[in-house]
N, C-alpha and C positions, 0 to 999 in steps of 0.2 A: 134333584135326585140323589146325588151324592149324601147328601145329610140324613135323607130318609134311610139309604143302605147302611148308614153308620148306625141310626137307631134301631133295626133290624138286626145290626150284628148284636148291641148290647142287650135286646130283647132275648136273643139266642144264648148269650151268654149268663143271662139272668135263668133262663130255663134248665139250661145245663147243670148249673151250680145249684139249683133248688132240687134237680132230680138228685143230684149225688147225695145231698143231705137228707132227701126223705128216703135213699135208700140206706143210709148209715143208720139213720132213725129206724125204720124197718126192721133191719137187722139186728138193733139191741132190743127192741121192743118184743121179737119172738124169743131173745135170749130170758130176756126179764120174765115173759110171762111163764114160758116154758122150764126156765131153771137149766136149759141144755147148755152145756159148757160152749164156747166159740173159740174163733182164731183172736189171739190177743197179740199184737205187736209189742206190746211194752210188758211183758213177764206177766206178772200177777196183778197188774194195775187195773184190767177190766173187772176183775173180780172183787178187787177191794172197793172200787167205786160203786159197783153195784151193790155191795155189803154196807155200804155206807148209810148213814142217816139221811142224806140229800138226796137217795136215789128214788124216793116215793114221796114227795111233796103231795100233802093231803090224800095220802093212801094211792096215789096214781104212779104208774110208773113214769118215770121222766122221759124215756124216747118217745112216749103217745105225746106229750107235748111237742116235742121238735119235730115229729111227723106231719102234726097238724099245721104247724108253722110254716114247714116246707110246702105241703099241698095247697095252702093259702097264698104261697107265695108262687106257686105255679098258675093257680088261677089269676092272680093279679098280672102276673107276666102276660098271660094271653089276652086280658081284659084290657091291658094297656094299647091294643089296636082299636078300642073303642073311644070315643072323644066324650062321653058320656060321664058324668062324675060319680064320684061314691062317697057318698056323706058329705058332699060340699068340696071333696078333694078329685084332683085328677087321679087317673088309676097309677101315672108315675109316681105322682105325691104320695099315694097310698102305699104303692109298694115301698117306697124309701121309708116311709113310717114305719113300716113292718119289719124291714130289714133293719133298722136302728134298733128296733127291738131285740130282736134277734140277736144281732152282734152284743148287746150289751147283756144279753142273758148269757150267753157263749163265753165273755171275757169274765163274768161273774163265777160261772161254774168251772172255769179253767183255774182261776184264782183259788176256787176253794180245793179243787184237785192239787193244787202246789202247795199251798200253806195248811190246810187242814188234813186232807186224807192223806197227801204225802204220796200219792201214787197217780198215774195218770192212765186213762183208760183211750186207747188207740182210736175207738171208733167215735169216742166225744171228740178228738181232736179232728178227725176228720168234719164232723158236724159243725165245730169250729172255724174250721177253715171255710168251710162252704157257706158258713152265714156272712162271714167277712169278704168273701168273694162278690156273695149276691149283694152286698150293701153296695161295694164298688161300683159292679154293674149297675144296679139301680139310680144310684146316683148320677153316672155318665149319661144313663139313657135319660133321665129327667131335665139334664143339663144340654142334651143334643137337640137341637131346634130341627124341627121338619117345615118342609117346603109346604105352604099353604096351598089348597087347589081353590082355585079360582073357578066359580063355576059359571062360566059364560055359555056353557050349552049342557043340555041333557047329556051329550056324549062324553063331556070330560066328567061329570057326575059320574058314570056309569064306569069310566076307566079308573077313576079313583075307588068307587067301590070294588072293581074286580081286583084292583092293587092290594086293598087291604084284605079281600077275601083269600087271595093267593098267599101273602105272609102269614094271614091264619093258618092256612092249610100246611104252609111251610112248617110253622111253630108245632103243630099237632103233629104232624109227620115226625119230627126232631123227637118230640116228648114222648110218643110212641116207642121209638127207638130206643131211646135213652131209658126210658121205663121197663123195655124188654130186657135191655143189657144189666139195667140194675136188679131184676128181679132174679136172673140167672147170677149174677154175681152174690146176691143173697143167699140162694140155695147152695152156690159152690162154697162158699165161706163157711154155712154151718154144717156143711156134710165134711169140709177139712177139721173143722174146728171140735166135732164132735170126737169125743174121746172115749165115749163110754163112761163118763161120769155118772153116778146116781142120782137122780134129781130129787128134788125136795117132795117128800110124802111117798116115795117108793123105796121099797127094803134094802137094805144095806147087805153088803154081801158077809157071809159068817164068819166069825172070827176075826171081827173087827176090833175088840178090845180084848188082846190076850191077857192071860190072869198076870204074866210078868210086868205087864207098863207100868208106870207110874200113875197113882192114884190119889186123889184129894177129895175129902168131903164123905158122907155117907148118906146123900140123897136118894132115892129111888130109881130116879132116871139116869143112866151113863151117858154122859157126853164125851166124845172122842175127838180130839182135835189132833190132828196131823201139821206140824208146827217146823217152821226153820227159824231159829234164833237170832239169824240175821234178817230175817222180814220186818219190815217197819210195822207192818198190818200186824203182826203176829205179837210185838210189843206192847201194840195199841190195846189188843184184845186181851191180853195176859191178866191184867187187874181186874178186868170185868169178870172173866170165867172164874178166876182163883177167888173173887168177892162170894160170888155165886155159890161156890162149891164149898167155902169156908163156912157158909151159913146154911150146909146142907141142904140147899134147894136143888142140889143135883150132884153127882159124883162125876168128877173130871177125870177123864182118863187122856195121858199124854203119848202122844208117838213122834217118833223122829221123821221128819221129811226134809233133809237139806237139799235146797236146790242148788248144786255145787255150779251149775253152769253160769248163773247170775251171781250168786255170792260166794268168794272164794273161801271165806272162813265158816261156811254152812257146816260142812262135816266136822271142823275141828270143835266148834260149839257144841255140836250135837254130841261128841264123845267126851267132851269135858262134862257135860250134863249128866251122860251115862257113867261116866266115873264116878261122879259123886252119888248117883243113885245107889252105887256099892256101898257106901256109907250111911245110906239114908237121909241124905242130903239133896234129892233131885229138886224139891221145889226151892229150897233156897238158892241153888246153883242156877236154877231157870229163871227166878226173879233177879239176881244179880247180873247175868248176861243181858236178859233186856234191858234193865236199869242202866246200864253201863254199854250199850249197844255202838253208840257212837265212838266210844274209846277203842274199841278192838275191830270194828268191822274193814276198817283199810290197813290194817298191819300185814306184815309180812308173815310167811309161814313159821320162822323161828320167834319173831318178836309175837305173835298170837298166842305160839306156846307158851312162851313166858309169861305172857299177860294172863292165861288163863291159869298157869302154876300159881301165881300170886294170889290171883282170886281164890282159888282154893285154899291159900292160907289165910286169908281175909275172912273165911268161913269158917275157921277154924278144923277143917278138915286134916286128916293125917295125910301130910303133903307126898309122903315116900307111897303111902298105898294108893292114893289118889294117880300120881304120875305112872304107877306100873299099870294102873287100869285104863289111864287114858292112851298108852300105846300100845294095849294088848290087843291081839286079834280078836279075843272074846266080846271087848267092846265096839270094836270095827263091826263085828257081825251082827249083833243086836241091834245097831244103827243101820247097817245096810238092810236086815230084814224088814225094819218098817219103811225103808226106802222102796223096797220091791213090793213090799204090800201095797204101798199108796200107787206106785206105776202101775201095778196089777189091778187096780180098781179104777184107773184110767184119770187119777188125778194128775193136776199140772201146776197149780199152784196152792200158795199157803195163805192165811190159814183156810184149812180145811175141816168143817165140823159135820161130825153126824150124832144127832140126837135122836137115842132111844133106837139106833140101827139106822135112821133114815138121814139122807144129804140133806144139810140144814145150807140155804142159799138167801137167807133172809138177812135184815139188818143186824150186824155186829155189834149189838147196843145191849144194855141190861135188860131194857123192857122187851126187846125183841126177842132175846134167847129165852128170858124168863115165859114169854108167853109161848115159844114152841116147845119149853119143856112141861109147862103146863098142859098144852094141847095132847101130848103123848103119856102123861101121868094116870096112873089107873084110879 
């Protein structure tokens, strides 16, 4: 009986980890489908991952695959109480096979976030942790021997059947309770994360592209980007939007949104670009800041000031005028005005794009942005 209790514990562990993974997947799926902002524990990582080319394999939101996977794991966990095979495999072996596939997929996706996207989605990490925990529980369940039921009498068979039904009922109660808690958690997280961001396809606020903001290109559709020069995702996006604007496929409007809480030199770099804009060199400074981001992002305040001054000289700016503008209250006010505008729109991460006045949350790729521009072109 002790061994059967051990198997029951591992079944419960597999059920609970699958429920956690399903809840995280459902939460992400709502964000992907509705475009509603959520609560991200890794800064702008969730938005960067959702905006990447890996977020919609075959045009399907990635969290849908996760949800189907975890629902399948829940079904197999309960099915493991039945001795009938599934395609020639025991239910425990089928669960292990599914868990291995999920763990491999999670490892690949986590590697993509680390090495390609260079940002982590907190809820993707929750899913990954759940998949590895599920694999451990599934392996231990399969390796836990159960006491054979010797059917000397119909009474023994009935007792065994009642024991299985009792455990099945217990698993179902655990699943329902976990599902209810997970549902409440998903709703609460969505409510906490909702900051009033304008979803894709809905009108953006008026005054989104002020006349004084730097512009590039002469396309019919304005694409407004709120950017942080210390944001890795903004650095990746910069050449994409610059190329589209230089080809006059759109007009790029840049606005400042330094995320000082997570990027210590964000405000300084924004003022560096705004000071260069006084001499008509915003786009040159912008490109240089992104290209050399790794060189200045971790500098102390004075060292960062000196680096940006040297950069102004490298761009053949009038350094004395640039330094005066860099330190001036007027430049700080320009940056702060954009920052407050972004906060007023409910933005919480960068890069944040508005295409034709509408918030864009699709892939941050040439084809994705080009298609969104074409969709609102006259």
